[in-house]
N, C-alpha and C positions, 0 to 999 in steps of 0.2 A: 359514396356509400359502400361499405364492405358487405358482401353477402356472407352467409354462414359458412359456405365452403372455403372462401378466401380467408376468413377469420381462423378457421380450424387449421388450414395449411400454415398460417403465420403464427400459430401457437404450437407448431410441431417441433420435434427434436432437431430435424434437419435444418429448419429455418433458424433455430437458435445457434446451431453450429456455424452457419454462414455469418451470423451477426458477431460471433465470438472470434472468428478467424483473424481480423485485423488486431484485436486486442492480444491474441496469442502471439502474433509476430512481434509486437512491441515487448511483451513480457519475455520472449526468448532472448532478446538482446540485453535487456536489463538484468535478467537473472544470470546471464553469462558473466556480467560484471560482478554480480553478488557472489557467485561461486569463487571467482578469482580473489575478490576482496576478502572473503571469509578465510580462504586458504592462507592468504598473506598475513592474516592476523593470528595465525596459529591454530585455527579451528580444524579439527580432524575432517578429512574429506567426506567420509560417510556421514559425519555429524552435520556438515553443511547441507548435504543432500537430504538428510532426514528432516532438517528444519524446513526446507522448501516443500517436502512431501506432506508435512503436517500443518503448514501455514501458508497463507496466501496474502501476505502483507509486507510489501517491500520496505517501507519506512520502519515498520516494527522489527523486521528481521535485521536490517542494517544496525539499528540501535541496540537490539538484543545481542548481536554478535560482538559489538563494541563493548558492551557490559561484561559479557563472558570473557572476552580477551583481557579486559582490565581487572578481572577477578572481583567483579561487583557482587553485591548481596542479592538474595532472592527477593527481598522486599523492594530493593531498587528496581529490579527487573519487572516486578508486578506493577509498580506505580508508573514506570516509564511506558510499559505496554498499554496500560489503561489510558494514559494521557494521549498517546499517539493514535490508538485504535478506537477510542470511544465514539468517533464519528460514524463508525460502521453501525452502531446501535441506532443512531438517528436515521441512517440510510435504510436499515431494515424496517424501522417503524414506518417510514414514508412508503416503502414498497408494499406494505401490507394493505394499503388502500387500492392496489392494482391487482391483487392476486384473486384468481377465480376459485371456485369451490373444489377444484382438484387438489388444492394445497391444504392437506390436513396438517395437523401439528407436527407429525414426524417429518413430512416433506418440507415444512418451513424450517425445521431445525437443520435438516441436511443442506438445504439451499443457502442457509445463512452462512455456512462455511465459505461459500464462494463469492460473497458480496465484497467487491472492491470498488474503488472510485469509478473506474471505467465501466465495469459490469453494471453498476448501479445507474450510471448515466445512460447506457444503452437501453436497459430495461425500463427506466422511467420515461424514456422518450417514446415508447410504444403507445399507440393510440387506442389500444383495447385492453381488456383484462388479460393478465399474464397467466398462462397455464404452466404446470410443473414441467411438462415436456420441453417447452421453449426455454424455461429457466435452466434446466439441466443441460440442454444443448449449448446455451450461452456460456455456461461455466466450464464445460468440458475442455475445450481447446485452450483457453487461457491457463487452466490448471496444468495441462500437459506442457504448454509452452514454458511456464514458470519452472516446473520440475526439470524438464529437459534442458533448459538453459543453464540451470544450476549444475546439473550433471556435466554438461559440456565445459562449463567454466572451471569446475573442480579438476577435471582431467587435463584441460589446457594449462591450468596453473602448475601442473606437475611436469610438463614437458617444454613449455615456452621459457625463453630467457627471463631472468628476474626483472630486467629493465622494462621489457614488454608487458609483463604481468603487472608491474606497478602502474603503467600507463592505462592498461585495460581495467585495472581494479578501481580506478576513480571514475570510470564511465558511468557507473550507476548513479553518481551524484548529478549527472547531467539531467536525469529524469526529474529530480527534485527541483532543479532550476526551471525545467519546462513546466512543472506544475505551478510554481509560484509566479512566474512572469506574466502569463495572460490575465489572471485575476488582479494582479498588482497594477497592471496597465489600465484595466477597466475600472478599478475602484481605488480611490486614494486612501481610504481607511485600511484596506488590505495591505497596500504598499507601506503605510506607516507601521502597521503591525509587524510586517516582515523586517523592516529596518530596525525597529525596536528590539525584536528577537535577535537579529544579527549583532546589534550593538551589545546586548547583554551577553551574548555568547563570547564575543571578543573580550569583554571585561572579565568574565569568569576564567577565560583561558590564559590571558596575558598578565593579569595582575596577580602577583605572588600571594597576596592576602587570600585569594580564593583557590590557591593551588590544591587544596585538599578536597575540593568539590569534585566528585567523580563525574564522568561523562554522562552517565544516566541521569543523575540529578540535575546536571546542567541543562539537559533537554527539558526536563520537567519545569525547572525554574523559568527558563526562557519562554516556553510555550504558555505557561499559566500567567506569568506577569504581563507578557505582551498582549495576550487575549483580554486579561482583566483591565489593563489600562485603556485599550481601545473600546471595550464594552462600556466603560465609564465615560470616556471622552466623546465617543461617537457611536452611541447605541443604535442598533438597527430596529426599525419598526417591523413588527410581525404582522 
C-alpha cells in the first residue's frame, strides 16, 4: 500500500525525470542517426533541427523527410503523417483514464505533444493516477535527448567522411526493426501483417508498373492494406 506521502513523491517532477532518463538515452542515439540521414537527403541542417524541435515522432519524421526530399505534395505529407501518427490519439485517449485533477485542458494539450510509444508505456505502467508534474518530468529528458541527438547528428554529418555518414544514417532504421520484432515474435497476426506490408513495399518499389507511386503514398498503401487484410482475416476481440 502506498501512503499519501509516497504517492505525492512519485507524482513529482523529479520522479518523472528519473523515469524519462532511459528513454532520453535511447532517443539520443536514434536522433543522431536521423540528423545524419536528413542531411544526407539534402535537408538543410537547421531545417532538420527545427523538425526535431517541433516534433517528437521518429517514424513520422523519417517519412516526412523522405517526402520532402522527393518533392512530394502537401496532401501526401498530411495523409502519411495521419496514418503513421494516428496511434498517438489512441494512446492519449487511454491515458486520460489515469490523469488526476491537476490536468486541466491546457495541461492535457501541452502534455499531448510529448506522447510517444515509450513515454506512453512508462506512464501507463504507473499504478496510481498521474499528475501533471510527473508527466512533464517524464517528457522533459526524452525531448532534450531527441533534439540534442539531431543537433549532434547534423553537425557530425558535416565533418565526418561520407562513407561513415552513410553507415550511421541507416542506424535509425534499426530502431524500427527493434519495434516490430518483439510483437511479431509474440503474435503471429502481427508477424503476418509485417510480412504483408514488407511484401507490398517490395512490389511497389521493384515493379516498374508502380514506379510513379511516391514513397509517401507507398507507406500509406502498405500500412492501410496490411492492417485491413489482417483486421478481416484475424480480427482482435475487444
